[in-house]
N, C-alpha and C positions, 0 to 999 in steps of 0.2 A: 286277634289284634292284627294279624297279617292282612286280613281282608280289608281292614280300615286304612292300611298304609297307602298314602298317596304318592305315586311314583311320578316324578317330574322329569321331562325330557331335557337333555342338555347336549352340547357338542363341543368338540375341540378340533380345530383345523377342519371343520366340516364333518367330522366323524361323530355320529350320534351315540349316546349312551344314557342309561338311566341314572338318576341321582336319588339316593335315599336320604342322605343328610349331608350337611356342609357346615363348616365353621370358618371363622375369620380371625386372624391375629394381626395386631399392629406391632410395628417395630420402630418406635420413634427414635430418630437420630439424636444422640446426646452423649455426654461424658460425665461420669461420676468423679467428683473431686474429693479427695481425702487429704486432711491437713494434719501435720505432726502436732501432737500434744493437744488435739482438740477432738471433742466428741461430735458425732454426726457426720453427715456427708452433704455435698452440694451437687445437685443435678443441673447440668448446663445443657439446655436444649439446643440442638444444632440443625433444626429444620424438620420438615415433615418426613415421617418414616414411610417404609414400604408396607403394603398390605399383602398378607399371605392367606390363601384360601385352601383349606383342607377339605377335599371332596371324597365322600364315600359313594362310589358309583358301581354300575354293573352293566353287563350285556347278557342277553338271554335269548333263547330261541333254538330252533332246529339247526340254524347256521351259526351257532355260538362260537365255533372255532374260527370261522372266517371273520366274524365281528371282533373277536379277541385279537386276532393277528392285525387287523386293520387299525384298531385303537392303539395297540402297542407300537406300531410303526409311527403313528402320529406323535406318541409320547416320546419316542426315541429321537425324533428329528430335532436337530439343534435350533437355536435361535428362539424367537418369539412367535406366538400364534394367537389366534382369536379364540377365546373361551366364551361360549354362550352359557352363562350361569343362570340356573332356574329362578333365582331370586334377585340377582344383582345385575342382570343384563349382560351386555357385551363388554368384554375386557380384553386388553392386550396383555398376555401373560407369558411367562417362561415356566417350564416344568423343572422343579428342583428335586422332586423325588416321586416315585410311584412304585406300586406293588400290585401284582395280580394274584388272586387266590382262587383255587378250584377245589371242590369238595365232592366226595361221593354222595353226600347228603343232599346236594343241590345239583341234580343232573341238568345239563344244558345251561348252567349259570356260571359266569365268571365275575367275581367281585374285584373291584379296583379301589385302592386307596391312593389318591393323587394329591400332591401338594403343588399349587400354582402360586407364583410370585407375580403380582401385578407390576407391569412396566408402564410407568406414567410418562417417561421420556428417556432418551438415550443419555444415561449418566456416565458413559465412558469418558475419560479425559480426552480432550481434543487439543491439537496443536495448530497454531496458525502462524505462518511466517510474517514477521514484521517487515514487509517489503520496503516501506519507506526508509527504515533504518539500514537495510541492506544497501540501498542506493547511496545513502550518505557514507557508509563505510567504503563502498567501492569508489566513490568520488574522491575520498581522501587518499586511497591507494593510487588512483590514477594521477592525482596532483603530485604525489611523491615521484611517480614515474616521469611526469613532465619535468619536474625540477631536476631529476637525475639526468634526463636526456639533455636538457639545456646546459647543465654543468659540463657535460662531456662534449657538447657541440659548439659552445661559444668560448672564444678565447682571444684576448688582445695581446698576449705575451709575445714580445719580439716584433710587433707590427710597427711600421713607420708611422709618423704623425698623421698623415692623410688617412690611413686606414683606421687608426684609432679614432680620428674625428668622425669617420663614417659610422663607427660603432656607437659613438655618442649621439649622432644624428638618428640612428635606429632607436636608441633608448628614448630620445626626446619624442620621436614620432609615436612610439608605443604608449608612453605616458600621456601624450596629448590625445590619442585615440581613446584611452581608458577614461580620461577626464571628460571628453565629449559624451561618452556613453553614460556617464554619471550625471550629466546635466539634467536638472529637473527632478532628481530623486528626492530632494528636500533635505536630506540629512536630519538634523535635529539632535536632541539630547538623548543618548542611549546609555544603557548600563554597560559596564565593562564586560559583564558576562555574555552579552549578546554578540560581542565581536571577538570572543576568545578564539574562535576558530580562524579568524582572520589574523589576529595578532601573532599567533604562533608561527606564521609563515614569514613574518618580517625579520630582517637581519640588519640591525643597526640603524634603521630609519625611523623607528617608533619612539615617540617621546615617552617620558615617564608619566604614567597615567594611574589614576585610582578613583574609586567611587563611580562618578558619572562624568561623561565628557561629551563635547559636541562632535558628532561624527563628521560633519562637513570640515571642521577645522583639522581634525585628525587626517582626513583624506587629503586635504590640501598640504598639510605638513609632510606627509609621506611622499607625495608627488614632488614637492620642493626639495626634500632631502635627496631623492634620487637624481634630480636634475642638477642640483648644485654640487653633488659629490664629484662631478667631473670624472676623470680617469680612474680615480679610486673606487668609484661605483662599479666599474667594469672589471676590476682585478679579481674579485671573488665571484666567479660565475654562479656558484651554488647559492650564495647569499643574495646575489642580484635576482636570480630566478625565484627565490623565496619571497623577496620583497614584491616582485611583480605579481606573483600568485596571491599574496596578501591583499594587494590592491584589487585584484579581480574578486576575491572573496568579499571585500568591503563593498563592492558594487551591489552584491546581493543583500548583504546585511543592512545596508542603508535603504533598500527598497521598501516601499510601503506594503508590498504584497508579493507573493511568489510570481504572479503574472507580470508585475512590473520588473522583477528581477530577471525573468525570462526575456522580456523585451530589451532590457539594457544589455544583457549578455549576447542576445541574438545579433545585435548590431555589430559585434566583433567576430562573428563566425567566419567572415571573409577577410579578416584583417590581413593586410599585406598583399592582397590579390592585385591591387592597382599600383603597387610600389615599383619604382624603377629597378630593373634587374642589373646587377653588377656583372659584367662579362668576366668569366674566370680565365682571363688571358695569361695571367702570371700566378705563381704561388701566392703572392700577397693578395691579388685580386680574388683568387679562389677562396682564401681565408675570409676576406671581407664579405664575399657572397654567402659563405656558409654562416657567418655571424648574422647577416641580415635575415636569412631564412630561419635561423634558430630563434631570433627574437620574434619574428612573425608567427612561427609555429607555437611558441610559448603563449602568446596572447590568444591565438586562435583556439588552441587545444584547451586552455584554461577556461575560455568562454563556453566551449561545448560542455565541459565537465560541470561548470557551475550552472549551466542551463539544465542539465540532468538533475542536479541537486535541487534546483527550484521546483521541478515537477513533483518531487517527493512530498512537498507540503502544499501543493496546488490543489485546492478543492474545485475541481472542474464543474462547470455548470451543467454539462451534458456529455453524453458519450462521444458525440461528434467532435467536440472541442478536445476531449482527451485523446481520441484517436489521431486527430490532426497533429497535435503536439508530439505524440509518441512517434508517429511515422516520419514526420519532418526531421526530428532530432536523430532518429535511427538512421535515416538516409545520410545525414551529414556526418555522423560518426563513422559510417561505412566508408565514406570518401576519405576521412582522416586515417582510417586503418590502412589504406593503400600505401601511405608513406611513412607510417609509424615503424620504428625499429622493434625488434621482437619483444623485449620486456614491456615496452609501452603498449605494443599491440595487444598483449594479453590483458593488461589492466583496462584498456579502453573497451576491449571486447566484453570483459566481465561487467563493466559499468553499463554498457549498452544492454546486455542481457538482463541486468537487474532493473534498469529503467523500464524496459519493455514489459517485464513481468509485473512490476509495480503498477504501472498505469493500466495494463490489461486487467489486473485483479481488481483494482479499485473502481475501474470504469465499467465493469460488467453489469452492474445494477443501475447505472445512470440512465436518465431519460434520453431518448433519441430525438433528433430534430426531424420533423416531418411537416406536411402542409395540409391546410384545411381551407376550403373555399366557402364562405357564406353565400347562400342563395340570394339574399337581399341585404340592403344596408340595415344594420342593427346596432344597438348599443353594445359596448364591450362586455358589460356584465351578462347580458343575454347570451352572447357568443361563448363566454367563459363557462356558463352553466351548461350549454349544449355540448361543449367539448369535454369538460372535466366534471360536470355535475357540481361545480363550485364557482359561484359568481364572484367570489372575492379574488379570483385569479385574473380579473380583468386588467389590472395594472401590468401584469406580466405580458399579456397580449399587446397592450398599447405600447409598452417600451420596446418589445422585441421587433415590432413592425413599424415603429415611428408613426403611429396613428396620430393625425392632427387633432381630432376631437373624439374623445372616448364615447360620446353619444351617437356618433355617426361613423361606424366602421364600414367602408365601402363594400357592397356586395359584388360578387363575381370576380373578386381579386383574391388570389391565394394568400393565406396568412401562414407565416412560419410559427409553428407551435412545438411544444415538447410532448412527446408521447411518454407513456409509463415505461420505466426501465425494465 
């Protein structure tokens, strides 16, 4: 019988050995359910199981010791490797058990019993940071820092009438700037839940609301409440700061898209840069100047923070757009860090790092903007097919390049296109 035995060659990690026989076992994933006071069981399948190969192999020859040692090293090596199975082809497997047997009855022969577990995919648990959520969390922390800093920097206590009037003027200028930034956002009927993050910053200026409400009316009401509050609006600097931050939040909430929110907030990044400077010639004037700067910094910093928050939900069209937003905002946050007090410095620095990490992570696989020049005037579908192998992307080329007529895309002129990410 031994003469009729067909010995098939195989290898593991490139080390060859003979195979005499092999078997396979399946291990379907599932769970057996047993129920009290009931006969029988219920099998609940939980997905495709793993395949195990039990191989009876050997090495033989005058150099049997060297072959044995080489195969044992391959079997002892950790991780996965390629098994060339004589009947099942190439498999990625891990070794779960093996045994080498030597006998005086079979000189120059070493027999191996090996169990291989097929690895169809990396089934190890993986973790992935929710980078947009981290940006939102850091934005909330930074806004709390802005509110605390404003509460400690702005005060009208003991100021004469003209200085208090100056603070009211600063408040009116700030609310006017926020109102202008919100022009054209549209407002509309929003659920109360969509503005919960804005409402919680307000202190005493919010109407009693429930169900659904018109966001434009709410925005106008809050502005009017701050302006008409007069001196009483200025007495509680922490509450005033919260109300101003709530208005800034509402700018983003009312926006139709993260891009629109970014645009609205970006218009306030330089708020106060062109305001008249109060000369700190007396203690009263110094207090007035500090109040003006505190109000301007409140608006400016809140706008930067809300811009960072907007990027966390912005589905960028391409890598270049993402990188431009990231770099521009990071540069402006750096400038703000130069004047921020220590507690706020840390919060803004954390926000900047979270924003940069989020955009970099999400933008890594986005398409890049590049250029392609057609040799001759061609229809847009033809150009789309030549570039992408997909003529249906012609409208993308027409829109991106403001082509007048899609049937006649001028030749010799570079077209802006998106490359693969």
